[in-house]
PAZA-584504 format. One record per atom (N, C-alpha, C): x, y, z; atom name; residue number from 0; chain; residue in one letter. Coordinates in nm, 3 decimals. Atoms other than C-alpha are relative to their C-alpha. Example, Ala and Ser with C-alpha at 12.3 -4.5 7.8 and 13.67 -1.06 7.14 Angstrom:
% PAZA-584504
east  north  up  atom  n  chain  res
0.089  -0.119  0.000  N  0  A  A
1.230  -0.450  0.780  CA  0  A  A
0.090  0.120  0.000  C  0  A  A
-0.082  -0.119  -0.006  N  1  A  S
1.367  -0.106  0.714  CA  1  A  S
-0.077  0.109  0.073  C  1  A  S
//
This chain:
% PAZA-584504
east  north  up  atom  n  chain  res
-0.157  0.024  -0.034  N  0  A  X
4.023  7.986  9.167  CA  0  A  X
0.060  0.104  -0.068  C  0  A  X
-0.112  -0.105  0.054  N  1  A  X
4.273  8.251  9.122  CA  1  A  X
0.127  -0.068  -0.004  C  1  A  X
-0.142  0.047  0.001  N  2  A  X
4.600  8.132  9.009  CA  2  A  X
0.109  0.123  0.006  C  2  A  X
-0.090  -0.088  -0.048  N  3  A  X
4.890  8.328  9.143  CA  3  A  X
0.129  -0.051  -0.020  C  3  A  X
-0.139  0.018  0.003  N  4  A  X
5.249  8.331  9.014  CA  4  A  X
0.074  0.079  0.090  C  4  A  X
-0.100  -0.089  -0.094  N  5  A  X
5.500  8.413  9.290  CA  5  A  X
0.132  -0.011  -0.044  C  5  A  X
-0.144  0.018  0.032  N  6  A  X
5.861  8.489  9.237  CA  6  A  X
0.047  -0.060  0.118  C  6  A  X
-0.100  0.067  -0.099  N  7  A  X
6.094  8.234  9.428  CA  7  A  X
0.090  0.096  0.075  C  7  A  X
-0.083  -0.093  -0.056  N  8  A  X
6.304  8.400  9.684  CA  8  A  X
-0.085  0.096  0.096  C  8  A  X
0.020  -0.105  -0.107  N  9  A  X
6.274  8.705  9.948  CA  9  A  X
-0.121  0.077  -0.064  C  9  A  X
0.122  -0.075  0.058  N  10  A  X
6.020  8.898  9.734  CA  10  A  X
-0.105  -0.070  -0.005  C  10  A  X
0.129  0.045  0.020  N  11  A  X
5.778  8.644  9.672  CA  11  A  X
-0.048  -0.042  0.150  C  11  A  X
0.054  0.033  -0.141  N  12  A  X
5.764  8.546  10.038  CA  12  A  X
-0.040  0.118  0.070  C  12  A  X
0.093  -0.108  -0.083  N  13  A  X
5.695  8.912  10.148  CA  13  A  X
-0.137  0.042  -0.080  C  13  A  X
0.148  -0.005  0.071  N  14  A  X
5.428  8.927  9.884  CA  14  A  X
-0.103  -0.098  0.032  C  14  A  X
0.099  0.100  -0.047  N  15  A  X
5.274  8.610  10.012  CA  15  A  X
-0.047  0.019  0.119  C  15  A  X
0.044  -0.045  -0.130  N  16  A  X
5.259  8.746  10.360  CA  16  A  X
-0.116  0.113  -0.017  C  16  A  X
0.102  -0.112  0.017  N  17  A  X
5.085  9.059  10.240  CA  17  A  X
-0.143  -0.073  -0.082  C  17  A  X
0.113  0.064  0.021  N  18  A  X
4.842  8.823  10.050  CA  18  A  X
-0.084  -0.061  0.105  C  18  A  X
0.055  0.063  -0.108  N  19  A  X
4.787  8.620  10.358  CA  19  A  X
-0.073  0.078  0.087  C  19  A  X
0.079  -0.105  -0.081  N  20  A  X
4.700  8.934  10.550  CA  20  A  X
-0.142  0.029  -0.065  C  20  A  X
0.129  -0.046  0.087  N  21  A  X
4.447  9.003  10.277  CA  21  A  X
-0.086  -0.109  -0.011  C  21  A  X
0.107  0.103  -0.020  N  22  A  X
4.262  8.679  10.336  CA  22  A  X
0.036  -0.108  -0.106  C  22  A  X
-0.015  0.085  0.089  N  23  A  X
4.435  8.491  10.083  CA  23  A  X
0.110  -0.112  0.019  C  23  A  X
-0.092  0.093  -0.063  N  24  A  X
4.642  8.244  10.301  CA  24  A  X
0.002  -0.146  -0.066  C  24  A  X
0.003  0.126  0.020  N  25  A  X
4.730  7.898  10.210  CA  25  A  X
0.128  -0.089  0.082  C  25  A  X
-0.137  0.031  -0.077  N  26  A  X
4.936  7.740  10.497  CA  26  A  X
0.071  -0.120  -0.027  C  26  A  X
-0.109  0.092  0.052  N  27  A  X
5.075  7.454  10.299  CA  27  A  X
0.105  0.056  -0.057  C  27  A  X
-0.093  -0.087  0.052  N  28  A  X
5.297  7.694  10.126  CA  28  A  X
0.124  0.022  0.089  C  28  A  X
-0.084  -0.033  -0.064  N  29  A  X
5.497  7.751  10.436  CA  29  A  X
0.082  -0.147  0.063  C  29  A  X
-0.067  0.112  -0.059  N  30  A  X
5.579  7.370  10.503  CA  30  A  X
0.113  -0.016  -0.088  C  30  A  X
-0.130  0.030  0.070  N  31  A  X
5.930  7.254  10.421  CA  31  A  X
-0.040  -0.104  -0.101  C  31  A  X
-0.007  0.105  0.132  N  32  A  X
5.961  7.058  10.071  CA  32  A  X
0.034  0.025  -0.091  C  32  A  X
-0.021  -0.041  0.134  N  33  A  X
6.008  7.082  9.726  CA  33  A  X
-0.124  0.011  -0.100  C  33  A  X
0.127  -0.020  0.067  N  34  A  X
5.644  7.140  9.625  CA  34  A  X
0.011  0.125  -0.057  C  34  A  X
0.001  -0.134  0.078  N  35  A  X
5.581  7.419  9.379  CA  35  A  X
-0.122  0.051  -0.020  C  35  A  X
0.126  -0.045  0.006  N  36  A  X
5.217  7.432  9.365  CA  36  A  X
-0.109  -0.038  0.151  C  36  A  X
0.090  0.027  -0.144  N  37  A  X
4.974  7.487  9.683  CA  37  A  X
-0.122  0.095  -0.039  C  37  A  X
0.139  -0.039  0.029  N  38  A  X
4.604  7.539  9.684  CA  38  A  X
-0.076  0.030  0.123  C  38  A  X
0.103  0.000  -0.084  N  39  A  X
4.325  7.652  9.916  CA  39  A  X
-0.134  0.040  -0.038  C  39  A  X
0.126  -0.014  0.066  N  40  A  X
4.004  7.602  9.796  CA  40  A  X
-0.117  0.081  0.055  C  40  A  X
0.076  -0.081  -0.097  N  41  A  X
3.834  7.783  10.073  CA  41  A  X
0.013  0.141  -0.029  C  41  A  X
-0.027  -0.135  0.029  N  42  A  X
4.021  8.099  9.990  CA  42  A  X
-0.019  0.032  -0.151  C  42  A  X
-0.005  -0.033  0.123  N  43  A  X
3.977  8.045  9.644  CA  43  A  X
0.139  -0.001  -0.101  C  43  A  X
-0.124  -0.024  0.074  N  44  A  X
4.350  8.050  9.542  CA  44  A  X
0.086  -0.122  -0.029  C  44  A  X
-0.096  0.092  0.006  N  45  A  X
4.616  7.867  9.397  CA  45  A  X
0.119  0.047  -0.041  C  45  A  X
-0.124  -0.066  -0.014  N  46  A  X
4.993  7.949  9.445  CA  46  A  X
0.094  -0.094  -0.090  C  46  A  X
-0.116  0.082  0.027  N  47  A  X
5.295  7.848  9.247  CA  47  A  X
0.123  0.087  -0.016  C  47  A  X
-0.097  -0.057  0.003  N  48  A  X
5.649  7.940  9.282  CA  48  A  X
0.105  0.003  -0.150  C  48  A  X
-0.089  0.036  0.123  N  49  A  X
5.861  8.017  8.959  CA  49  A  X
0.113  0.113  0.013  C  49  A  X
-0.131  -0.100  0.000  N  50  A  X
6.168  8.203  8.864  CA  50  A  X
-0.037  0.130  -0.007  C  50  A  X
0.052  -0.135  0.009  N  51  A  X
6.128  8.578  8.905  CA  51  A  X
0.004  0.058  -0.147  C  51  A  X
-0.007  -0.041  0.133  N  52  A  X
6.216  8.654  8.539  CA  52  A  X
-0.102  -0.072  -0.084  C  52  A  X
0.121  0.076  0.086  N  53  A  X
5.934  8.385  8.432  CA  53  A  X
-0.127  0.028  0.026  C  53  A  X
0.134  -0.042  -0.013  N  54  A  X
5.650  8.543  8.607  CA  54  A  X
-0.074  0.027  -0.096  C  54  A  X
0.083  -0.091  0.075  N  55  A  X
5.539  8.770  8.346  CA  55  A  X
-0.045  -0.098  -0.116  C  55  A  X
0.024  0.083  0.111  N  56  A  X
5.563  8.485  8.085  CA  56  A  X
-0.133  -0.115  0.051  C  56  A  X
0.144  0.118  -0.062  N  57  A  X
5.313  8.230  8.317  CA  57  A  X
-0.122  0.094  -0.020  C  57  A  X
0.123  -0.076  0.035  N  58  A  X
5.081  8.543  8.317  CA  58  A  X
-0.047  0.032  -0.140  C  58  A  X
0.042  -0.060  0.152  N  59  A  X
5.100  8.663  7.956  CA  59  A  X
-0.083  -0.120  -0.054  C  59  A  X
0.072  0.125  0.075  N  60  A  X
5.031  8.286  7.860  CA  60  A  X
-0.130  -0.044  0.065  C  60  A  X
0.134  0.031  -0.053  N  61  A  X
4.735  8.225  8.091  CA  61  A  X
0.023  -0.088  0.082  C  61  A  X
-0.028  0.109  -0.099  N  62  A  X
4.910  7.971  8.321  CA  62  A  X
-0.043  0.063  0.123  C  62  A  X
0.024  -0.066  -0.128  N  63  A  X
4.859  8.232  8.596  CA  63  A  X
-0.089  0.117  -0.035  C  63  A  X
0.097  -0.130  0.033  N  64  A  X
4.578  8.480  8.640  CA  64  A  X
0.056  0.129  0.031  C  64  A  X
-0.050  -0.128  -0.058  N  65  A  X
4.781  8.725  8.828  CA  65  A  X
0.157  -0.050  0.046  C  65  A  X
-0.164  0.002  -0.077  N  66  A  X
5.181  8.746  8.964  CA  66  A  X
0.048  0.117  0.029  C  66  A  X
-0.102  -0.125  -0.067  N  67  A  X
5.440  8.982  9.103  CA  67  A  X
0.121  -0.014  -0.087  C  67  A  X
-0.122  -0.016  0.081  N  68  A  X
5.709  9.091  8.842  CA  68  A  X
0.052  0.135  0.040  C  68  A  X
-0.049  -0.138  -0.015  N  69  A  X
5.956  9.360  8.883  CA  69  A  X
-0.022  0.083  -0.135  C  69  A  X
0.010  -0.131  0.100  N  70  A  X
5.936  9.682  8.689  CA  70  A  X
0.112  -0.030  -0.099  C  70  A  X
-0.093  0.031  0.099  N  71  A  X
6.277  9.580  8.521  CA  71  A  X
-0.039  -0.096  -0.093  C  71  A  X
0.046  0.124  0.118  N  72  A  X
6.139  9.233  8.358  CA  72  A  X
-0.131  0.059  -0.087  C  72  A  X
0.109  -0.054  0.082  N  73  A  X
5.812  9.445  8.242  CA  73  A  X
0.067  0.100  -0.119  C  73  A  X
-0.050  -0.083  0.097  N  74  A  X
6.028  9.697  8.068  CA  74  A  X
0.090  -0.064  -0.107  C  74  A  X
-0.086  0.070  0.100  N  75  A  X
6.268  9.468  7.916  CA  75  A  X
-0.058  -0.093  -0.084  C  75  A  X
0.051  0.088  0.059  N  76  A  X
6.046  9.217  7.806  CA  76  A  X
-0.140  0.037  -0.083  C  76  A  X
0.119  -0.047  0.065  N  77  A  X
5.722  9.425  7.735  CA  77  A  X
-0.106  -0.111  -0.015  C  77  A  X
0.105  0.107  0.033  N  78  A  X
5.486  9.133  7.808  CA  78  A  X
-0.137  0.054  -0.011  C  78  A  X
0.147  -0.054  0.024  N  79  A  X
5.097  9.165  7.705  CA  79  A  X
-0.080  -0.012  0.113  C  79  A  X
0.083  0.016  -0.127  N  80  A  X
4.964  9.210  8.057  CA  80  A  X
-0.052  0.123  0.051  C  80  A  X
0.032  -0.136  -0.084  N  81  A  X
4.793  9.476  8.268  CA  81  A  X
0.079  -0.013  0.125  C  81  A  X
-0.049  -0.044  -0.148  N  82  A  X
4.970  9.615  8.540  CA  82  A  X
-0.059  0.064  0.098  C  82  A  X
0.120  -0.060  -0.099  N  83  A  X
4.758  9.664  8.827  CA  83  A  X
0.036  0.069  0.134  C  83  A  X
-0.052  -0.051  -0.125  N  84  A  X
4.960  9.792  9.114  CA  84  A  X
0.150  -0.003  0.024  C  84  A  X
-0.140  -0.010  -0.068  N  85  A  X
5.312  9.901  9.245  CA  85  A  X
-0.034  -0.010  0.141  C  85  A  X
-0.021  0.065  -0.155  N  86  A  X
5.349  9.707  9.577  CA  86  A  X
0.076  0.062  0.079  C  86  A  X
-0.089  -0.095  -0.058  N  87  A  X
5.626  9.958  9.656  CA  87  A  X
0.103  -0.095  0.123  C  87  A  X
-0.095  0.101  -0.092  N  88  A  X
5.855  9.666  9.799  CA  88  A  X
0.099  -0.053  -0.128  C  88  A  X
-0.098  0.030  0.071  N  89  A  X
6.153  9.519  9.631  CA  89  A  X
0.079  0.124  -0.056  C  89  A  X
-0.049  -0.148  0.063  N  90  A  X
6.283  9.887  9.558  CA  90  A  X
0.153  -0.024  -0.023  C  90  A  X
-0.137  0.008  0.035  N  91  A  X
6.603  9.922  9.365  CA  91  A  X
-0.031  0.109  -0.128  C  91  A  X
0.016  -0.115  0.125  N  92  A  X
6.686  10.147  9.062  CA  92  A  X
0.074  -0.071  -0.147  C  92  A  X
-0.077  0.042  0.116  N  93  A  X
6.812  10.069  8.700  CA  93  A  X
0.080  0.095  -0.022  C  93  A  X
-0.084  -0.100  0.020  N  94  A  X
7.140  10.256  8.648  CA  94  A  X
0.125  -0.029  -0.077  C  94  A  X
-0.134  0.016  0.070  N  95  A  X
7.434  10.325  8.452  CA  95  A  X
0.127  0.028  0.112  C  95  A  X
-0.112  -0.018  -0.076  N  96  A  X
7.772  10.266  8.617  CA  96  A  X
0.119  -0.003  -0.060  C  96  A  X
-0.111  0.008  0.071  N  97  A  X
8.134  10.292  8.538  CA  97  A  X
0.112  0.025  0.105  C  97  A  X
-0.104  -0.035  -0.099  N  98  A  X
8.474  10.341  8.689  CA  98  A  X
0.009  0.134  0.029  C  98  A  X
0.019  -0.147  -0.039  N  99  A  X
8.524  10.654  8.895  CA  99  A  X
0.083  0.100  -0.074  C  99  A  X
-0.077  -0.099  0.078  N  100  A  X
8.768  10.801  8.640  CA  100  A  X
-0.049  -0.005  -0.138  C  100  A  X
0.084  -0.010  0.107  N  101  A  X
8.522  10.754  8.355  CA  101  A  X
-0.021  0.115  -0.061  C  101  A  X
0.043  -0.127  0.075  N  102  A  X
8.515  11.025  8.091  CA  102  A  X
-0.066  -0.065  -0.122  C  102  A  X
0.102  0.032  0.107  N  103  A  X
8.232  10.998  7.833  CA  103  A  X
0.066  0.069  -0.141  C  103  A  X
-0.046  -0.054  0.127  N  104  A  X
8.400  11.069  7.484  CA  104  A  X
-0.093  0.000  -0.103  C  104  A  X
0.121  0.036  0.081  N  105  A  X
8.093  11.154  7.274  CA  105  A  X
0.044  -0.007  -0.129  C  105  A  X
-0.030  0.024  0.135  N  106  A  X
8.293  11.128  6.956  CA  106  A  X
0.027  -0.163  -0.030  C  106  A  X
-0.018  0.161  0.020  N  107  A  X
8.342  10.733  7.018  CA  107  A  X
-0.143  -0.041  0.031  C  107  A  X
0.132  0.088  -0.041  N  108  A  X
8.065  10.461  7.036  CA  108  A  X
0.028  -0.048  0.133  C  108  A  X
-0.019  0.029  -0.149  N  109  A  X
7.997  10.399  7.393  CA  109  A  X
-0.025  -0.170  0.011  C  109  A  X
0.035  0.157  0.022  N  110  A  X
8.044  10.011  7.467  CA  110  A  X
-0.099  0.004  0.132  C  110  A  X
0.092  0.010  -0.115  N  111  A  X
7.754  9.918  7.711  CA  111  A  X
-0.016  -0.173  0.055  C  111  A  X
0.014  0.124  -0.049  N  112  A  X
7.764  9.585  7.908  CA  112  A  X
-0.110  -0.008  0.075  C  112  A  X
0.113  0.020  -0.053  N  113  A  X
7.437  9.451  8.011  CA  113  A  X
-0.068  -0.112  -0.008  C  113  A  X
0.117  0.110  0.048  N  114  A  X
7.147  9.185  8.052  CA  114  A  X
-0.124  0.058  -0.036  C  114  A  X
0.114  -0.075  0.031  N  115  A  X
6.891  9.454  7.993  CA  115  A  X
0.007  0.095  -0.108  C  115  A  X
-0.037  -0.063  0.134  N  116  A  X
6.957  9.528  7.639  CA  116  A  X
-0.115  0.084  -0.063  C  116  A  X
0.102  -0.114  0.035  N  117  A  X
6.615  9.684  7.557  CA  117  A  X
0.001  0.117  0.079  C  117  A  X
-0.003  -0.116  -0.077  N  118  A  X
6.625  9.914  7.847  CA  118  A  X
0.102  0.086  -0.021  C  118  A  X
-0.129  -0.094  0.036  N  119  A  X
6.973  10.029  7.777  CA  119  A  X
-0.023  0.069  -0.168  C  119  A  X
0.000  -0.051  0.153  N  120  A  X
6.900  10.063  7.396  CA  120  A  X
-0.114  0.124  0.022  C  120  A  X
0.079  -0.092  0.023  N  121  A  X
6.573  10.272  7.474  CA  121  A  X
0.075  0.125  0.074  C  121  A  X
-0.061  -0.128  -0.062  N  122  A  X
6.779  10.488  7.737  CA  122  A  X
0.066  0.063  -0.076  C  122  A  X
-0.123  -0.062  0.071  N  123  A  X
7.083  10.560  7.508  CA  123  A  X
-0.084  0.067  -0.134  C  123  A  X
0.084  -0.032  0.097  N  124  A  X
6.814  10.617  7.209  CA  124  A  X
-0.054  0.145  0.019  C  124  A  X
0.073  -0.127  -0.033  N  125  A  X
6.637  10.890  7.406  CA  125  A  X
0.100  0.111  0.020  C  125  A  X
-0.094  -0.105  -0.028  N  126  A  X
6.959  11.085  7.462  CA  126  A  X
0.081  -0.007  -0.141  C  126  A  X
-0.051  0.000  0.131  N  127  A  X
7.070  11.022  7.092  CA  127  A  X
0.144  -0.055  0.015  C  127  A  X
-0.161  0.052  -0.009  N  128  A  X
7.414  10.826  7.214  CA  128  A  X
-0.007  -0.122  -0.069  C  128  A  X
-0.034  0.141  0.084  N  129  A  X
7.560  10.568  6.975  CA  129  A  X
0.074  -0.070  0.078  C  129  A  X
-0.068  0.102  -0.090  N  130  A  X
7.635  10.265  7.159  CA  130  A  X
0.013  -0.148  -0.057  C  130  A  X
-0.018  0.122  0.024  N  131  A  X
7.761  9.939  7.122  CA  131  A  X
-0.043  -0.110  0.136  C  131  A  X
0.063  0.115  -0.126  N  132  A  X
7.540  9.655  7.333  CA  132  A  X
0.102  -0.125  0.000  C  132  A  X
-0.034  0.155  -0.034  N  133  A  X
7.739  9.368  7.500  CA  133  A  X
-0.080  -0.066  0.088  C  133  A  X
0.112  0.074  -0.082  N  134  A  X
7.483  9.136  7.625  CA  134  A  X
0.094  -0.099  0.078  C  134  A  X
-0.049  0.098  -0.104  N  135  A  X
7.632  8.939  7.942  CA  135  A  X
-0.112  -0.016  0.084  C  135  A  X
0.106  0.064  -0.106  N  136  A  X
7.413  8.716  8.183  CA  136  A  X
0.033  0.000  0.131  C  136  A  X
-0.025  -0.004  -0.155  N  137  A  X
7.624  8.760  8.506  CA  137  A  X
0.143  0.063  0.017  C  137  A  X
-0.129  -0.062  -0.020  N  138  A  X
7.924  8.920  8.672  CA  138  A  X
0.022  0.116  -0.085  C  138  A  X
-0.027  -0.110  0.092  N  139  A  X
7.855  9.245  8.469  CA  139  A  X
0.115  0.096  0.057  C  139  A  X
-0.088  -0.108  -0.062  N  140  A  X
8.058  9.457  8.716  CA  140  A  X
0.147  -0.021  -0.043  C  140  A  X
-0.127  -0.003  0.039  N  141  A  X
8.393  9.306  8.568  CA  141  A  X
0.034  0.056  -0.135  C  141  A  X
-0.024  -0.033  0.159  N  142  A  X
8.334  9.428  8.208  CA  142  A  X
0.054  0.138  0.000  C  142  A  X
-0.060  -0.141  0.001  N  143  A  X
8.439  9.788  8.298  CA  143  A  X
0.164  -0.031  0.030  C  143  A  X
-0.131  0.024  -0.066  N  144  A  X
8.747  9.663  8.486  CA  144  A  X
0.085  -0.067  -0.094  C  144  A  X
-0.091  0.072  0.097  N  145  A  X
8.865  9.425  8.206  CA  145  A  X
0.005  0.050  -0.141  C  145  A  X
-0.003  -0.076  0.121  N  146  A  X
8.815  9.691  7.935  CA  146  A  X
-0.091  -0.057  -0.097  C  146  A  X
0.097  0.038  0.077  N  147  A  X
8.539  9.499  7.788  CA  147  A  X
-0.126  0.101  -0.047  C  147  A  X
0.103  -0.116  0.030  N  148  A  X
8.274  9.792  7.806  CA  148  A  X
0.032  0.140  0.073  C  148  A  X
-0.011  -0.132  -0.082  N  149  A  X
8.281  10.158  7.916  CA  149  A  X
-0.073  0.016  0.123  C  149  A  X
0.114  -0.010  -0.097  N  150  A  X
7.984  10.138  8.117  CA  150  A  X
-0.090  -0.121  0.018  C  150  A  X
0.089  0.076  0.006  N  151  A  X
7.731  9.906  8.249  CA  151  A  X
-0.140  0.044  0.027  C  151  A  X
0.149  -0.012  -0.043  N  152  A  X
7.348  9.906  8.284  CA  152  A  X
-0.051  -0.112  0.073  C  152  A  X
0.059  0.110  -0.078  N  153  A  X
7.214  9.717  8.570  CA  153  A  X
-0.083  0.035  0.113  C  153  A  X
0.052  -0.028  -0.120  N  154  A  X
7.005  9.700  8.893  CA  154  A  X
0.091  0.011  0.100  C  154  A  X
-0.070  -0.054  -0.135  N  155  A  X
7.151  9.868  9.199  CA  155  A  X
-0.097  0.004  0.097  C  155  A  X
0.087  0.005  -0.116  N  156  A  X
6.998  9.794  9.531  CA  156  A  X
0.101  0.099  0.105  C  156  A  X
-0.061  -0.107  -0.092  N  157  A  X
7.265  9.939  9.786  CA  157  A  X
0.121  0.062  -0.061  C  157  A  X
-0.133  -0.038  0.048  N  158  A  X
7.569  9.977  9.556  CA  158  A  X
0.114  -0.040  0.074  C  158  A  X
-0.127  0.049  -0.108  N  159  A  X
7.789  9.786  9.785  CA  159  A  X
0.068  -0.085  -0.106  C  159  A  X
-0.094  0.080  0.110  N  160  A  X
7.889  9.549  9.472  CA  160  A  X
0.096  0.065  -0.083  C  160  A  X
-0.061  -0.084  0.062  N  161  A  X
7.973  9.846  9.276  CA  161  A  X
0.138  0.046  0.048  C  161  A  X
-0.090  -0.059  -0.076  N  162  A  X
8.181  9.995  9.531  CA  162  A  X
0.131  -0.103  0.015  C  162  A  X
-0.134  0.116  -0.027  N  163  A  X
8.393  9.667  9.610  CA  163  A  X
0.080  -0.026  -0.136  C  163  A  X
-0.062  0.028  0.131  N  164  A  X
8.465  9.663  9.228  CA  164  A  X
0.033  0.130  -0.055  C  164  A  X
-0.079  -0.104  0.053  N  165  A  X
8.580  10.018  9.210  CA  165  A  X
-0.100  0.077  -0.107  C  165  A  X
0.069  -0.062  0.103  N  166  A  X
8.275  10.131  9.018  CA  166  A  X
-0.117  0.089  0.068  C  166  A  X
0.116  -0.082  -0.066  N  167  A  X
7.995  10.404  9.083  CA  167  A  X
-0.111  0.047  -0.121  C  167  A  X
0.122  -0.053  0.075  N  168  A  X
7.654  10.519  8.959  CA  168  A  X
0.028  0.136  -0.080  C  168  A  X
-0.026  -0.116  0.074  N  169  A  X
7.682  10.770  8.703  CA  169  A  X
-0.128  0.089  -0.055  C  169  A  X
0.111  -0.045  0.053  N  170  A  X
7.343  10.786  8.621  CA  170  A  X
-0.127  -0.099  0.039  C  170  A  X
0.108  0.087  -0.006  N  171  A  X
6.979  10.659  8.724  CA  171  A  X
-0.086  -0.001  -0.115  C  171  A  X
0.120  0.015  0.106  N  172  A  X
6.746  10.528  8.452  CA  172  A  X
-0.126  0.039  0.038  C  172  A  X
0.154  0.015  -0.062  N  173  A  X
6.442  10.434  8.631  CA  173  A  X
-0.014  -0.071  0.134  C  173  A  X
0.024  0.110  -0.120  N  174  A  X
6.340  10.315  8.980  CA  174  A  X
-0.105  -0.097  -0.046  C  174  A  X
0.075  0.148  -0.011  N  175  A  X
6.223  9.981  9.014  CA  175  A  X
-0.082  -0.035  0.103  C  175  A  X
0.078  0.047  -0.102  N  176  A  X
5.970  9.802  9.234  CA  176  A  X
-0.083  -0.130  -0.049  C  176  A  X
0.086  0.133  0.016  N  177  A  X
5.748  9.498  9.245  CA  177  A  X
-0.151  0.053  -0.043  C  177  A  X
0.131  -0.028  0.040  N  178  A  X
5.437  9.515  9.038  CA  178  A  X
-0.100  -0.127  0.013  C  178  A  X
0.110  0.102  0.005  N  179  A  X
5.089  9.321  9.058  CA  179  A  X
-0.037  0.002  -0.150  C  179  A  X
0.032  0.028  0.150  N  180  A  X
5.031  9.199  8.689  CA  180  A  X
-0.127  -0.091  -0.015  C  180  A  X
0.125  0.101  0.018  N  181  A  X
4.711  9.036  8.555  CA  181  A  X
-0.006  -0.042  -0.178  C  181  A  X
0.042  0.051  0.118  N  182  A  X
4.654  8.831  8.234  CA  182  A  X
-0.129  0.076  -0.040  C  182  A  X
0.092  -0.094  0.062  N  183  A  X
4.434  9.030  7.990  CA  183  A  X
-0.160  -0.082  0.003  C  183  A  X
0.135  0.088  0.006  N  184  A  X
4.164  8.736  7.956  CA  184  A  X
-0.061  -0.023  0.129  C  184  A  X
0.058  0.035  -0.139  N  185  A  X
4.153  8.641  8.307  CA  185  A  X
-0.048  0.123  0.053  C  185  A  X
0.059  -0.115  -0.056  N  186  A  X
4.076  8.996  8.409  CA  186  A  X
-0.113  0.031  -0.052  C  186  A  X
0.141  -0.028  0.062  N  187  A  X
3.794  8.992  8.170  CA  187  A  X
-0.107  -0.086  0.058  C  187  A  X
0.091  0.115  -0.044  N  188  A  X
3.633  8.674  8.308  CA  188  A  X
0.008  -0.009  0.163  C  188  A  X
0.020  -0.013  -0.134  N  189  A  X
3.729  8.732  8.662  CA  189  A  X
0.037  0.130  0.061  C  189  A  X
-0.013  -0.143  -0.048  N  190  A  X
3.726  9.102  8.711  CA  190  A  X
-0.047  0.008  0.131  C  190  A  X
0.050  -0.006  -0.144  N  191  A  X
3.535  9.089  9.044  CA  191  A  X
0.093  -0.049  0.091  C  191  A  X
-0.082  0.062  -0.119  N  192  A  X
3.772  8.837  9.222  CA  192  A  X
0.143  0.087  0.006  C  192  A  X
-0.116  -0.066  0.019  N  193  A  X
4.079  9.019  9.083  CA  193  A  X
0.018  0.139  0.029  C  193  A  X
0.018  -0.129  -0.068  N  194  A  X
3.980  9.356  9.165  CA  194  A  X
-0.018  -0.002  0.165  C  194  A  X
0.038  -0.026  -0.150  N  195  A  X
3.888  9.285  9.524  CA  195  A  X
0.135  -0.047  0.029  C  195  A  X
-0.135  0.054  -0.067  N  196  A  X
4.225  9.098  9.569  CA  196  A  X
0.091  0.128  -0.017  C  196  A  X
-0.092  -0.128  0.016  N  197  A  X
4.392  9.431  9.433  CA  197  A  X
-0.026  0.099  0.069  C  197  A  X
0.043  -0.100  -0.104  N  198  A  X
4.201  9.626  9.656  CA  198  A  X
0.052  -0.029  0.115  C  198  A  X
-0.049  0.059  -0.139  N  199  A  X
4.298  9.439  9.958  CA  199  A  X
0.158  -0.004  0.016  C  199  A  X
-0.155  -0.009  0.013  N  200  A  X
4.666  9.436  9.847  CA  200  A  X
0.032  0.163  0.022  C  200  A  X
-0.018  -0.122  -0.009  N  201  A  X
4.643  9.809  9.795  CA  201  A  X
-0.002  0.086  0.144  C  201  A  X
0.025  -0.025  -0.138  N  202  A  X
4.527  9.864  10.155  CA  202  A  X
0.126  -0.009  0.089  C  202  A  X
-0.105  0.048  -0.096  N  203  A  X
4.844  9.713  10.281  CA  203  A  X
0.151  0.060  -0.064  C  203  A  X
-0.114  -0.019  0.079  N  204  A  X
5.083  9.905  10.062  CA  204  A  X
0.068  0.121  0.080  C  204  A  X
-0.055  -0.104  -0.068  N  205  A  X
5.320  10.140  10.261  CA  205  A  X
0.084  0.106  -0.074  C  205  A  X
-0.056  -0.103  0.067  N  206  A  X
5.416  10.465  10.109  CA  206  A  X
0.117  0.063  0.034  C  206  A  X
-0.100  -0.065  -0.043  N  207  A  X
5.706  10.661  10.126  CA  207  A  X
-0.046  0.146  0.084  C  207  A  X
0.046  -0.145  -0.070  N  208  A  X
5.499  10.969  10.255  CA  208  A  X
0.016  0.013  0.141  C  208  A  X
//
């Protein structure tokens, strides 16, 4: 039995559809209700829904053999897992955004509001910029408007929220997409099953070419 952690929400549903097409369906997962764990012994899979930011924890700790996590989570928390496949869905980017009249005065410490502290630190360290990190958990867009920060580092999908708050992307740090990840011990003991599932998923990936 392969235990699979799916992120709750639209992304998890998309990934489940791919897994179903790959022969790992579990009909009960589509039934209405509040159940979180579903299994199909015939297909050899057990699924459970978890908060997207928790998927890598379930996989790293071995409660799940494999799971689907955004590249942003993997970069921010550096879980000790194998990254098996870029699913090329859930695409967005990690970016720096600021007010349209923003000017970066290199003589001053740059105030950066973000919930992605490690990604922001790594980015600014790589360019040698002195920063003051302000960790926020929500509504990051208002930080520059209220003068709390100079810039924000956040995930940008369409940019609509930024535009509505008179902010704009001034720099893209890295593209983000959903990744198939595996627990290291599980991969060792269930190599055949996990590699077979990975290959069936790979065949469904739509590339940009």
